[in-house]
C-alpha positions in Angstrom: 127.5 66.6 85.0 124.7 68.8 83.4 121.0 68.8 83.0 119.2 70.0 80.1 117.0 72.9 80.9 112.9 72.6 80.9 111.2 74.5 78.2 108.0 75.3 79.8 106.2 77.1 76.8 104.3 74.1 75.4 102.4 74.0 78.9 101.4 77.5 78.9 97.7 78.4 77.9 97.3 81.2 75.1 96.8 84.6 75.4 98.8 84.9 78.0 100.3 88.7 78.4 104.3 89.2 77.4 106.4 88.7 80.2 107.1 91.4 83.2 110.7 92.6 82.6 112.9 91.9 85.5 112.5 93.5 88.7 115.5 96.0 88.9 114.6 97.3 92.5 112.4 99.8 94.1 112.3 103.2 92.7 113.3 106.0 94.9 109.7 107.4 94.9 107.2 104.7 93.7 103.8 105.2 93.1 102.9 101.5 92.8 101.1 100.8 95.8 100.3 103.1 99.3 102.9 103.2 100.9 104.2 105.3 104.3 107.0 107.0 105.6 109.0 103.6 107.1 109.9 106.1 110.1 106.4 105.9 111.4 105.7 102.0 111.6 105.8 101.6 115.5 108.5 98.6 115.6 109.0 98.4 119.3 104.8 98.2 120.0 104.2 95.6 117.2 106.8 93.5 118.2 105.1 94.1 122.0 102.1 93.4 120.5 103.5 90.1 119.0 105.3 88.8 122.2 102.3 89.5 124.5 99.8 87.8 122.1 101.8 84.9 121.7 102.6 84.0 125.9 98.6 84.4 126.0 96.7 82.4 122.8 100.3 80.9 121.2 99.3 77.3 121.6 96.3 78.7 119.4 98.4 77.9 116.8 98.3 74.3 116.8 94.8 74.6 115.0 95.7 77.6 113.1 93.1 79.1 115.6 89.8 77.3 114.0 88.1 77.5 117.7 87.3 80.8 116.5 85.2 79.8 113.6 86.0 80.2 109.9 84.6 83.9 109.8 87.9 84.8 112.1 89.6 85.6 116.0 86.3 86.4 117.4 87.9 88.7 120.3 89.1 91.1 117.5 85.5 90.7 115.9 83.9 91.8 119.1 85.9 94.8 119.0 85.0 95.5 115.5 81.5 95.5 116.1 82.0 97.9 119.1 84.3 100.2 117.0 82.3 100.7 113.9 78.9 101.3 116.3 80.8 104.2 118.3 82.6 105.5 115.3 80.9 104.7 112.1 76.9 104.3 113.7 77.0 100.9 111.7 75.0 98.7 113.6 77.0 94.7 113.6 77.2 92.2 115.6 80.9 89.7 115.4 78.6 87.2 113.4 78.0 90.1 110.8 81.9 90.3 110.5 84.0 88.5 108.0 87.9 88.6 108.7 90.1 88.4 105.5 93.5 88.4 104.7 93.4 91.5 102.9 91.3 94.2 100.3 92.3 91.4 97.6 90.3 88.5 99.4 87.6 90.6 100.1 87.1 92.1 96.3 87.6 87.8 95.0 84.9 86.8 97.6 82.4 89.6 96.5 83.4 88.8 93.1 82.7 85.4 93.2 79.4 85.8 94.8 77.9 88.7 92.6 79.3 88.5 89.2 79.3 85.9 85.7 81.4 86.8 82.8 79.9 89.9 81.0 78.4 91.7 83.7 79.2 95.5 84.1 80.1 97.7 87.2 80.9 100.9 87.6 84.3 101.9 89.2 86.2 105.0 89.2 88.7 105.9 86.3 91.4 106.1 88.5 90.8 103.8 91.2 92.6 100.7 92.7 94.6 98.4 90.2 93.8 95.0 92.3 90.3 96.0 91.4 90.8 96.4 88.1 92.6 93.2 87.4 90.2 90.9 88.9 87.3 92.3 87.3 89.5 91.9 83.6 90.3 88.3 84.9 86.8 87.5 85.0 85.5 89.0 81.9 83.3 91.5 83.5 83.1 95.0 81.8 83.8 98.0 83.6 83.0 101.4 83.3 84.9 104.3 84.6 83.2 107.5 86.2 85.8 111.0 86.0 86.8 112.5 89.4 87.3 115.6 90.5 88.8 117.0 94.0 85.8 115.7 95.9 85.7 111.8 94.1 83.7 110.4 91.9 81.1 113.2 89.9 77.9 112.3 90.3 77.0 114.1 86.9 78.7 111.7 85.3 77.5 109.0 87.4 73.9 109.8 86.6 74.8 109.8 83.2 76.4 106.7 82.6 73.7 105.0 84.9 71.2 106.7 82.2 72.6 105.5 79.3 73.6 101.5 80.6 69.7 102.0 81.1 69.0 103.2 77.8 70.9 100.0 76.5 69.8 97.3 78.6 72.3 96.6 81.1 72.1 97.0 84.8 75.2 97.2 87.0 76.0 94.7 89.4 77.4 97.3 91.8 79.2 100.6 91.5 83.0 100.3 93.5 84.3 103.4 94.8 87.0 104.9 97.7 85.2 108.0 99.2 88.1 108.2 102.0 91.4 108.6 100.6 90.6 107.6 97.5 93.1 105.6 95.4 95.0 106.8 93.7 93.9 110.5 93.7 94.2 110.6 97.8 90.3 112.8 97.5 88.1 112.6 100.5 83.8 112.8 99.4 82.3 115.1 100.9 79.1 114.0 102.7 76.3 115.6 100.4 77.7 114.0 97.3 78.4 110.5 99.8 74.0 111.0 99.9 73.8 111.8 96.1 75.4 109.0 95.4 72.8 106.2 97.6 70.5 108.3 96.5 71.1 107.2 92.9 72.4 103.8 93.4 69.1 103.4 94.9 67.0 105.4 91.9 69.0 102.8 89.6 68.6 99.7 91.6 72.6 99.3 91.6 74.4 97.8 94.3 77.2 100.1 96.2 80.6 98.4 97.6 83.4 100.8 99.4 86.2 100.6 101.0 87.2 101.6 104.4 91.0 102.4 104.7 92.8 101.4 107.6 94.8 104.3 109.0 97.6 102.9 111.5 97.6 104.9 114.1 94.0 106.6 113.3 91.7 105.7 116.3 88.8 107.2 113.0 88.1 107.2 109.8 89.0 110.9 108.1 86.2 112.8 108.0 83.8 113.6 105.7 85.0 116.7 103.9 82.8 119.8 104.5 82.6 121.3 100.8 81.9 124.8 102.6 86.3 124.5 103.4 88.4 124.1 101.1 
């Protein structure tokens, strides 16, 4: 006995993009994501860490760790609070930190809180595709700012902000990746970061940035000194 195939086409909403090409395998040199050298993954250390945590707190899996509250595992939040204060001078308590499953969940939470269809945000002209996809789905206009070897250009940002104000548009936020920018890898120097903060205050645009987690590094890569290439 054979079953007839089911046609899903009548159930699909209008305006969907064409189907993606069938997967043929990962390219030898792929620039799709931020991949690292597989040999640098500390497999043995991860196994030891997982075993230690499961022995100590494995029973909390029965309640999905909810005893720590909706913001996530409290000991980790306390660790991050101390690390941010020590390494970045950011004063925040464990109750000010929300653990998420990844950057996309964080983006979704912020966008759902701040944005409405038709809003405008400022992004780097080349930036994280996941962020752009979310803005497109929300019907938000993204204004791209050109980059150079030091990241987002402040002259271009100032011009874009002035143009938007002239048209009566206030961007909800500026999205930038100042440290190891995706995809260019640039690191924004400290004076440019200060100018970015100044422009965001002058034009009253919110500022969002991303801290990229780098396994094995105790500190974030420093802002590059413009006096040294």
